C-alpha positions in Angstrom: 299.6 280.5 184.5 300.3 283.0 181.7 298.7 282.7 178.2 300.8 283.8 175.2 299.8 284.1 171.6 301.6 284.9 168.4 301.1 284.7 164.7 303.3 283.2 161.9 302.8 282.8 158.2 302.5 279.6 156.2 303.5 279.5 152.5 300.6 279.1 150.1 299.5 275.5 149.5 301.4 274.1 152.6 298.4 273.5 154.9 298.4 269.7 154.6 302.2 269.4 154.9 302.2 271.7 158.0 299.5 269.6 159.6 301.3 266.4 158.7 304.6 267.5 160.2 302.9 268.6 163.4 300.8 265.4 163.7 304.2 263.7 163.7 306.0 266.1 166.0 309.2 264.6 167.3 308.8 263.1 170.7 312.0 264.8 172.0 310.8 268.2 170.8 307.4 267.7 172.6 309.2 266.7 175.8 311.4 269.8 175.6 308.5 272.1 175.1 306.5 270.5 177.9 309.5 270.5 180.3 309.9 274.3 179.7 306.4 274.8 181.2 304.5 275.2 178.0 301.1 273.4 177.9 297.7 273.7 176.2 299.5 274.7 173.0 297.3 275.1 169.9 297.9 276.5 166.4 295.1 277.6 164.1 295.2 278.5 160.4 293.3 281.3 158.7 293.2 279.8 155.2 292.3 283.2 153.5 295.6 284.8 154.7 297.8 281.7 155.5 298.3 283.2 158.9 298.9 280.8 161.7 297.7 281.8 165.1 299.3 280.1 168.1 298.3 280.2 171.7 299.9 278.4 174.7 299.9 278.5 178.4 303.2 279.0 180.2 303.9 277.6 183.6 307.5 278.8 183.5 309.2 281.8 182.2 309.7 280.6 178.6 307.4 280.2 175.6 308.1 277.7 172.9 309.7 280.5 170.9 312.3 281.0 173.6 313.9 277.6 173.1 315.8 278.5 169.9 319.2 277.9 171.4 318.6 274.2 171.7 319.8 271.9 168.9 316.4 270.1 168.6 314.6 273.3 168.1 317.1 274.5 165.5 316.7 271.2 163.7 312.9 271.6 163.8 313.2 275.2 162.4 315.3 274.0 159.5 312.8 271.2 158.9 309.9 273.7 158.7 311.7 276.5 156.8 310.6 275.3 153.4 306.9 275.8 154.2 306.9 278.9 156.4 308.1 282.5 156.4 311.4 282.4 158.4 314.2 284.6 159.6 317.8 284.1 158.4 318.4 281.6 161.2 315.4 279.5 160.1 313.3 280.5 163.1 309.7 281.3 162.1 308.8 284.9 161.7 306.6 285.4 164.8 304.6 288.4 165.8 303.5 288.5 169.4 299.8 289.3 169.9 298.3 291.4 172.7 295.4 290.0 174.6 292.5 292.4 174.5 289.7 290.2 175.8 289.5 287.0 177.8 286.5 285.1 179.3 287.0 282.1 181.5 
């Protein structure tokens, strides 16, 4: 199983709203992400910089960020666009991170 990580940026003052929206993640979005092989998915926030750090395991060939052609993901991106830095298509600006250490 492959682990993937990336970072995103939250707009200032949006921590509680971001957390609320993810606490209420749409069931159909969760099913889509899981059915693509993504599991053990966590997002952490560095409050000093508003940087979100995400890590997930991939059992398939796709990460959650590869599902952007699906209508439900596009709807989620539009829903989240007001509280995050986004690209013109509303997808979150994501920067892949290289793993430099891992201890099991």
